[in-house]
N, C-alpha and C positions, 0 to 999 in steps of 0.2 A: 341803409345804418335803421337802426330799433329804435319807434316810435317809445318811449317813459307815460307809462299814465301820472296823471298823480296820487296821487293817496290823498285814503279820501279816509277820515272818521264817522263815526256815526252815536245817533242821537240817539236814545230812545227814554221816552218818556216812558213811567209808568206811576197812576197813581187814581183819583178820579174824581167829583166833582159831587161836594157832599151835600152841601145845603146852602139856604141864602134863610138873609128875618125881610123879611115884605109887613109890615105888621098890620096894611089898609086891605089888601090883596089875599086874595090864597085861590086854590085849584090852578100852579102856575108847571111850566115847564119848563126848559132850560136846554137853546141850542151852543155849541159848540164846531168850529169848525180849528187846524189853525193855517197860520197863516208866517212866509216866509221869502224870503229873500229868493233872483235865482241864479245858484250852486247851489240849491236846496233842492234835495230830490227825494219823498217818502219809498223806503223799502215794503216796511209791514204796517199792522192794524189800519183805523181807519181815519180822512181826513175831514171826517166832520159826521156828525149825530144829534139826538136829542131823546128827552130821557125822559118818562115819564111824567104822567101829572101829579104831584103830589098836594097833600093840605094837611092844616097845618092839627097838630094833633089836639085833641081831648083836653091835655093838658089849657096852665095860660100864656102858655107860649108862640112867641111867635115864630119864628122856623120852619122853615119846609122843609125838609129830605131827602133827594133824590139817592143817594150816594150811586151816582152814575159811571162805572170805572174809566178810566184812559187808560191805553193800548198802544202806540206809535212808535216805528224809528224813522229817525233821518241823517243822509248820509249826502257831505258838503266836501267838497275840498280846500271849504272856510268857514273862519265863522263867524262874517259880514252875513245879514239880513236871520241874524239867530232866529228860531224858530218862536213864535205869540200861538196864545190861546185865547182865544173872544167868546166871548159865552156875551149868550142876551137870553131872556128871561120872557115869557109871555106867561099871561091868564086873559079872559074873558071878559068882556066893556060889557055894562048893562042892556046891550044889542047882542049880546053873545060872541060876538066880534074880536078873533086875537087882535090883541093891542100889546106892542112893546113895555114890559114896568119896570125896563130892568135891565143896564146892558157892563159890557169893562172890557177889561183885557188886562194882558202880563207877558214880560217876558218868560217863554222853558227855564227855571232855574241855569245856574254853570255849573254850578255845584250838586254835589247829590244829597240825598235826607233830607230835603231844604221840604217846606213849606209855605205854598206861596194861599196870599190869604186878601186880593181882590177888592177896591175899598167896597 
């Protein structure tokens, strides 16, 4: 008797970490990773990464810009444990040590074309 493999579906994440507002900090970078359930498996792309260090522009804006690309593909047999993107922002303290300046997480959107802006 032949065994049948369960059908799988693919989820492709294609986007970028654009930037953040940190009025009181400068020279920050962002670490990211994807977390997902046990039925999920990455098939291509990076599961985690780190952006470049960025500083505020010459205007009076508090906006830090990374424009860091993300592209990863996952496969699964069911939607339980849908992937999430977890980000942490780091920067130097007064002694030059890297410390966490912010963090957040969001589920990958279910519909294509959506833009997610975590608080």
